[in-house]
C-alpha positions in Angstrom: -80.3 -118.0 -178.5 -79.0 -114.6 -177.7 -79.5 -115.3 -174.0 -77.5 -118.6 -174.3 -74.7 -116.9 -176.2 -74.5 -114.2 -173.5 -74.3 -116.8 -170.7 -71.5 -118.7 -172.6 -69.6 -115.5 -173.0 -69.9 -114.7 -169.2 -68.7 -118.2 -168.3 -65.8 -117.9 -170.6 -64.6 -114.6 -169.1 -61.3 -114.5 -167.2 -62.0 -114.5 -163.5 -60.8 -110.9 -162.9 -63.2 -109.7 -165.6 -66.0 -111.8 -164.2 -65.4 -110.2 -160.8 -65.5 -106.7 -162.2 -68.7 -107.6 -164.1 -70.2 -109.0 -160.9 -69.3 -105.9 -158.9 -71.2 -103.7 -161.4 -74.6 -105.2 -160.7 -76.7 -106.2 -157.7 -76.2 -109.9 -157.1 -78.8 -112.4 -156.0 -78.6 -113.9 -152.5 -79.2 -117.5 -151.5 -79.5 -117.3 -147.7 -79.3 -120.8 -146.2 -80.3 -121.0 -142.5 -79.8 -124.2 -140.6 -81.3 -124.9 -137.1 -79.2 -126.2 -134.3 -76.2 -127.3 -136.4 -73.0 -127.1 -134.4 -69.4 -127.6 -135.6 -70.1 -131.3 -136.5 -69.4 -130.4 -140.1 -66.5 -131.9 -142.1 -64.8 -128.6 -142.9 -65.0 -127.5 -139.2 -63.7 -130.9 -137.9 -66.1 -130.9 -134.9 -66.6 -134.7 -135.2 -64.2 -137.0 -137.0 -66.9 -139.2 -138.5 -69.4 -136.7 -139.8 -70.2 -136.7 -143.6 -71.1 -133.4 -145.0 -69.7 -133.3 -148.5 -71.9 -130.6 -149.9 -71.3 -128.0 -147.1 -67.6 -128.9 -147.4 -67.6 -128.2 -151.2 -69.4 -124.9 -150.5 -66.6 -124.0 -148.1 -64.1 -124.7 -150.9 -66.0 -122.2 -153.1 -65.7 -119.3 -150.6 -64.5 -118.3 -147.2 -65.2 -120.5 -144.2 -65.3 -118.6 -140.9 -64.0 -121.2 -138.5 -64.5 -119.0 -135.4 -68.1 -117.8 -135.9 -70.5 -117.6 -133.0 -74.1 -116.8 -132.4 -75.2 -113.9 -130.3 -77.6 -116.0 -128.3 -77.6 -119.8 -127.8 -81.3 -120.3 -128.4 -83.5 -119.9 -131.5 -85.7 -116.8 -131.0 -83.1 -114.4 -129.6 -80.4 -115.6 -132.0 -82.5 -115.2 -135.1 -83.9 -111.9 -133.8 -80.3 -110.6 -133.4 -79.2 -111.7 -136.9 -82.3 -110.5 -138.7 -82.6 -107.1 -137.0 -78.8 -106.5 -136.6 -79.1 -105.9 -132.9 -77.6 -107.5 -129.8 -79.8 -109.3 -127.2 -78.5 -107.1 -124.4 -79.7 -104.1 -126.4 -83.0 -105.3 -127.9 -84.4 -107.1 -124.8 -85.2 -110.4 -126.6 -83.7 -113.3 -124.5 -86.2 -116.2 -124.6 -88.2 -118.3 -127.1 -91.4 -117.1 -125.4 -90.9 -113.5 -126.6 -92.4 -112.1 -129.8 -89.8 -109.6 -131.0 -92.3 -107.4 -132.8 -93.7 -106.7 -129.3 -90.3 -105.8 -127.8 -90.4 -102.0 -127.3 -86.7 -101.5 -128.3 -87.0 -103.2 -131.8 -90.7 -103.5 -132.6 -90.3 -101.2 -135.6 -87.0 -102.7 -136.8 -86.5 -103.3 -140.5 -85.3 -106.9 -140.8 -82.7 -108.1 -143.3 -85.1 -109.5 -145.9 -87.4 -106.6 -145.4 -84.5 -104.2 -146.1 -83.6 -106.0 -149.3 -87.2 -105.8 -150.4 -87.2 -102.1 -149.8 -84.0 -101.8 -151.9 -85.6 -103.4 -154.9 -85.0 -107.1 -154.4 -87.6 -109.8 -155.0 -87.7 -111.6 -151.6 -88.7 -115.2 -151.1 -88.6 -117.3 -148.0 -89.4 -120.9 -147.0 -88.9 -123.1 -144.0 -87.7 -121.6 -140.7 -86.2 -118.2 -141.0 -87.9 -116.2 -138.3 -88.5 -118.3 -135.2 -92.3 -118.1 -135.5 -94.7 -118.4 -138.4 -96.5 -115.2 -137.5 -93.3 -113.1 -138.2 -93.3 -113.5 -142.0 -94.6 -110.1 -143.2 -93.6 -107.6 -144.3 -90.3 -109.3 -145.3 -91.5 -111.4 -148.3 -92.9 -111.0 -151.8 -93.4 -114.7 -151.8 -93.5 -117.4 -149.2 -93.1 -121.2 -149.5 -93.7 -124.0 -147.1 -93.1 -124.6 -143.4 -94.3 -127.6 -141.4 -93.9 -128.6 -137.7 -92.8 -131.9 -136.2 -96.2 -133.1 -135.3 -96.5 -135.6 -138.2 -93.2 -137.1 -137.3 -94.4 -137.6 -133.7 -97.4 -139.5 -135.0 -95.2 -141.6 -137.3 -92.8 -142.4 -134.4 -95.8 -143.5 -132.2 -96.5 -142.8 -128.5 -93.4 -144.6 -127.3 -91.1 -142.8 -129.6 -88.0 -144.2 -131.3 -85.0 -143.5 -129.0 -85.9 -145.9 -126.2 -86.3 -143.0 -123.7 -89.5 -143.2 -121.6 -92.2 -140.8 -122.9 -89.8 -138.8 -125.0 -92.2 -136.6 -126.9 -90.0 -134.0 -128.8 -86.9 -135.2 -126.9 -86.5 -138.2 -129.2 -84.0 -139.4 -131.8 -83.4 -142.3 -134.2 -84.4 -143.6 -137.7 -87.9 -142.4 -138.7 -89.9 -144.7 -140.9 -90.3 -142.1 -143.7 -89.0 -141.5 -147.2 -86.5 -138.6 -147.7 -89.0 -136.8 -149.8 -91.5 -136.8 -147.0 -89.2 -134.9 -144.6 -89.8 -131.2 -143.9 -86.5 -130.0 -145.2 -86.8 -131.9 -148.5 -90.1 -130.2 -149.1 -88.5 -126.8 -148.3 -85.5 -127.5 -150.5 -87.7 -128.7 -153.4 -89.7 -125.4 -153.2 -86.5 -123.4 -153.2 -85.1 -125.4 -156.2 -88.2 -124.4 -158.2 -87.6 -120.7 -157.4 -83.8 -121.0 -158.2 -84.6 -122.3 -161.7 -86.7 -119.2 -162.6 -85.7 -116.0 -164.3 -86.3 -112.7 -162.5 -86.5 -109.1 -163.7 -85.0 -107.9 -160.5 -82.3 -109.4 -158.2 -83.7 -111.9 -155.8 -83.1 -112.7 -152.1 -84.1 -116.3 -151.4 -84.0 -117.5 -147.8 -84.1 -121.2 -147.2 -84.6 -122.4 -143.6 -83.7 -126.0 -142.9 -84.9 -127.1 -139.4 -82.9 -130.3 -139.1 -81.0 -131.1 -136.7 -83.5 -129.5 -134.3 -85.2 -131.9 -132.0 -86.5 -134.5 -132.5 -83.4 -135.9 -134.1 -85.2 -138.0 -136.8 -83.9 -139.0 -140.2 -84.9 -141.6 -142.7 -83.2 -145.0 -142.1 -80.8 -144.7 -145.0 -79.0 -141.7 -143.3 -79.1 -143.2 -139.8 -77.5 -146.4 -141.1 -74.4 -144.5 -142.2 -73.4 -144.3 -138.5 -73.3 -147.8 -137.0 -73.6 -147.6 -133.2 -70.7 -150.0 -132.5 -68.3 -147.6 -134.3 -69.8 -144.2 -133.5 -67.5 -142.1 -131.4 -68.8 -140.1 -128.4 -67.7 -136.5 -128.1 -64.7 -135.7 -126.0 -65.4 -135.6 -122.3 -63.4 -135.5 -119.1 -64.3 -137.1 -115.8 -64.8 -134.3 -113.2 -65.0 -131.7 -116.0 -67.5 -129.6 -113.9 -65.2 -129.6 -110.8 -63.5 -126.3 -111.7 -66.6 -124.6 -113.0 -68.3 -122.1 -110.7 -71.8 -122.7 -109.3 -73.6 -120.6 -112.0 -71.9 -122.6 -114.8 -72.9 -125.9 -113.2 -76.4 -124.7 -112.9 -76.6 -124.1 -116.6 -76.0 -127.9 -117.1 -79.1 -128.7 -115.1 -81.7 -127.0 -117.4 -82.6 -130.3 -119.0 -82.6 -132.4 -115.8 -86.4 -132.4 -115.7 -86.7 -133.6 -119.3 -86.2 -137.0 -120.9 -83.0 -135.8 -122.5 -81.0 -135.3 -119.3 -77.4 -136.6 -119.2 -78.4 -139.0 -116.4 -81.3 -140.3 -118.4 -79.4 -140.7 -121.6 -76.5 -142.6 -119.9 -78.5 -144.8 -117.6 -80.6 -146.1 -120.5 -77.4 -146.6 -122.6 -78.5 -144.3 -125.4 -75.5 -141.9 -125.7 -74.2 -143.6 -128.8 -77.6 -143.7 -130.4 -78.1 -140.0 -129.7 -74.7 -139.1 -131.3 -75.4 -141.3 -134.3 -78.8 -139.6 -134.7 -77.3 -136.2 -134.6 -74.6 -137.1 -137.1 -77.3 -138.6 -139.4 -79.3 -135.3 -139.1 -76.2 -133.3 -140.1 -75.8 -135.6 -143.2 -79.4 -135.3 -144.1 -79.3 -131.5 -143.9 -76.1 -131.6 -146.0 -78.0 -133.6 -148.6 -80.7 -130.8 -148.7 -77.9 -128.2 -149.1 -76.5 -130.2 -151.9 -79.9 -130.1 -153.8 -79.8 -126.3 -153.5 -76.2 -126.0 -154.7 -76.8 -128.3 -157.6 -79.9 -126.4 -158.6 -78.1 -123.1 -158.5 -75.1 -124.4 -160.4 -77.4 -125.5 -163.2 -79.6 -122.4 -163.2 -79.5 -119.1 -165.1 -78.5 -117.5 -161.9 -75.3 -119.4 -161.2 -72.8 -116.6 -161.9 -74.5 -113.8 -160.1 -75.6 -115.3 -156.8 -74.0 -114.9 -153.4 -74.4 -117.8 -151.0 -74.3 -117.4 -147.3 -74.8 -120.5 -145.1 -75.2 -120.2 -141.3 -76.7 -122.0 -138.3 -78.5 -120.1 -135.5 -76.5 -121.7 -132.6 -74.6 -124.9 -131.6 -75.7 -128.0 -129.8 -74.4 -130.1 -126.9 -74.5 -133.9 -127.1 -73.2 -134.7 -123.6 -70.2 -132.4 -123.5 -69.9 -131.1 -119.9 -72.9 -133.4 -119.1 -75.1 -130.9 -120.9 -77.6 -131.5 -123.7 -79.0 -129.2 -126.4 -78.2 -125.5 -126.4 -78.6 -122.8 -123.7 -75.0 -122.6 -122.5 -72.1 -120.1 -123.0 -69.5 -122.8 -123.9 -68.1 -123.4 -127.4 -70.5 -126.2 -128.2 -73.5 -123.9 -127.9 -72.1 -120.8 -129.5 -69.9 -122.0 -132.4 -71.6 -122.3 -135.7 -70.9 -122.9 -139.4 -70.7 -119.6 -141.4 -69.7 -119.6 -145.1 -69.8 -116.9 -147.7 -69.4 -117.8 -151.4 -69.1 -115.0 -153.9 -69.1 -115.6 -157.7 -65.9 -114.4 -159.3 -64.1 -113.8 -156.0 -60.5 -114.7 -155.9 -60.6 -115.8 -152.3 -62.0 -119.3 -152.6 -61.2 -122.3 -150.4 -60.0 -119.9 -147.7 -60.5 -120.2 -143.9 -60.7 -117.3 -141.5 -60.0 -117.9 -137.8 -60.8 -114.3 -136.7 -63.8 -114.1 -134.3 -67.0 -113.1 -136.0 -70.7 -113.1 -135.2 -74.0 -113.9 -136.9 -74.9 -110.2 -136.3 -72.2 -109.3 -138.9 -74.2 -111.0 -141.7 -76.6 -108.2 -142.2 -74.1 -105.4 -142.8 -71.9 -107.7 -144.8 -74.7 -108.5 -147.3 -75.6 -104.9 -147.6 -72.0 -104.0 -148.6 -71.6 -107.0 -150.9 -74.9 -106.2 -152.7 -74.1 -102.5 -153.1 -77.1 -101.4 -151.1 -77.5 -98.1 -149.2 -75.7 -98.2 -145.8 -78.0 -98.9 -142.8 -76.3 -97.0 -140.0 -78.3 -98.5 -137.1 -76.9 -102.0 -137.4 -74.8 -103.1 -134.5 -72.6 -105.7 -136.3 -69.8 -104.9 -138.7 -69.2 -105.8 -142.3 -66.9 -108.8 -142.9 -66.0 -107.6 -146.3 -62.4 -106.9 -145.2 -62.0 -110.5 -144.0 -63.6 -111.8 -147.2 -60.9 -110.0 -149.1 -58.1 -110.9 -146.7 -59.0 -113.7 -144.2 -55.6 -113.2 -142.4 -55.9 -109.5 -141.8 -55.6 -108.0 -138.3 -59.0 -108.1 -136.6 -59.3 -107.2 -133.0 -63.0 -107.6 -132.5 -64.0 -110.2 -130.0 -67.5 -111.7 -130.5 -70.2 -111.5 -127.8 -72.8 -114.1 -126.9 -75.6 -113.5 -124.3 -78.0 -115.9 -122.5 -80.4 -113.9 -120.4 -79.5 -110.6 -118.9 -76.0 -110.5 -117.3 -74.8 -113.8 -118.6 -72.2 -113.2 -121.3 -69.4 -115.0 -123.2 -66.6 -113.2 -125.1 -64.7 -115.2 -127.7 -61.5 -113.8 -129.1 -59.2 -115.6 -131.5 -57.6 -117.7 -128.7 -59.7 -117.2 -125.6 -63.2 -117.7 -124.2 -64.2 -115.6 -121.2 -67.6 -116.2 -119.5 -69.0 -113.9 -116.8 -72.4 -114.8 -115.3 -75.0 -112.5 -113.8 -73.8 -113.3 -110.3 -70.1 -112.5 -111.1 -68.9 -116.1 -111.6 -66.2 -116.4 -114.2 -64.6 -118.9 -116.6 -61.6 -118.6 -118.9 -60.4 -121.0 -121.5 -57.3 -121.0 -123.8 -58.3 -122.5 -127.1 -54.7 -122.9 -128.3 -54.2 -125.7 -125.8 -57.7 -126.5 -124.6 -60.2 -126.7 -127.5 -62.7 -128.7 -125.3 -62.7 -126.1 -122.5 -61.7 -128.7 -119.9 -59.5 -126.3 -117.7 -61.0 -123.1 -116.2 -58.2 -120.6 -115.8 -60.3 -117.8 -114.4 -59.0 -118.2 -110.8 -55.3 -118.2 -111.9 -53.8 -114.8 -111.3 -51.5 -115.4 -114.2 -54.3 -114.6 -116.5 -55.7 -111.5 -114.8 -54.5 -109.3 -117.7 -56.3 -111.5 -120.2 -59.6 -111.3 -118.2 -59.1 -107.5 -117.8 -58.8 -107.1 -121.6 -61.8 -109.4 -122.4 -64.0 -107.7 -119.8 -64.0 -104.6 -121.9 -66.4 -106.4 -124.3 -68.8 -107.3 -121.5 -71.9 -104.9 -121.6 -72.2 -102.5 -118.7 -76.0 -102.4 -119.1 -78.5 -105.1 -120.1 -81.9 -104.2 -121.6 -84.8 -105.5 -119.6 -86.8 -108.4 -120.9 -89.3 -107.5 -123.6 -92.9 -108.8 -123.0 -93.2 -112.5 -122.7 -96.0 -114.8 -123.7 -97.0 -118.1 -122.1 -94.2 -120.6 -121.5 -94.0 -123.0 -124.4 -94.8 -126.7 -123.8 -91.2 -127.9 -124.1 -89.4 -125.2 -122.1 -88.7 -125.4 -118.4 -89.1 -123.0 -115.5 -85.6 -121.8 -114.7 -83.8 -119.0 -112.9 -80.9 -117.8 -114.9 -79.8 -115.0 -112.5 -78.4 -117.0 -109.5 -77.0 -120.5 -108.7 
């Protein structure tokens, strides 16, 4: 009864007093990681038909960073960067085949959850947080569940669901499965059980939702929310690649040898089905996020838990005739990033300043009143959480293999490839990056300014393991 009375008193506090009370103690952290979710989220307006009511309501409870970008447009290097607080060009992790604990420059790095554990937090994780299952310790006090996609492939059968010939993991469509069978529902259910418990110390709970990673499978009830006859394709432009340099055009050919090439998708008439499948995946993932939010709202931890939601990189669905990730364009780098802080006055705010996933680590340290970690290479976003409109002259950097970099400022994207090829886009007038301005001397001063954010040196590749089954041999250094 005393506990209930105390909770009622806290809920009844004026918001300014609640904020002060919150700042006096170490808050819990609900850390929601989503795999391959681009800006097709309602609050980011990346696709006009997408239904993500729960992520949208989370955005209304905090600050949505509408110009947030990954540091690498592929899982392993992106998550390595976020979780170690280091840039790819400085840690040497560029591919999915690398094990970051074997990379000489960061093999002894203290990861974000590991640091929270060392600072007295009870750390729990489930789903996909690190890229590989063998990278779990020493980050966690408790670990939940994580399953691969193999069972879904068996359920789909040898011919798959999409209609592509021999699709394997490059498949999409409605899976004959109940929602509770899906990997992310099992992950969310485990996390809900932890949220509902009481803890003697503050907790850090990381929940990794793998959808919409390939294959783009969802239960039929989610897929049917996007009828093919009314599903809109992403914005494209005939001849869009004509003004892109040779290196940029080569990036679009990475998937040419897979079933999910642009030519294969279009010649089989499956573009609408692929778009509907991705939208359905976004809605299903949103449903899982909703379960987490509802559980937290009804738990003893509701008033003392920071929520941060992010995706590891974006995803192309035919833009620039490119599929999946592995590009330096907006579709591959832009991601959802939301911070919700109990008692904070800045709710339902949007920040258009450029920020990176690398900034999450130092931001959470400051929000949770932990000892400063001086070797982190990102910067705390606390100033923007307090004032989303404040001046912020810090362009964000994305790297895909040594020497290939994109710099995103508030209005501009500048790409420079390893061979010196360049692209420049003005997002005030060209949000789809249709017009490459790099060769126009009128913009030489813009390029000169953005070039200052391009690294002068690139760390060599750390040790690589055998090429994975679904990755392709590809030379990222020359056209």
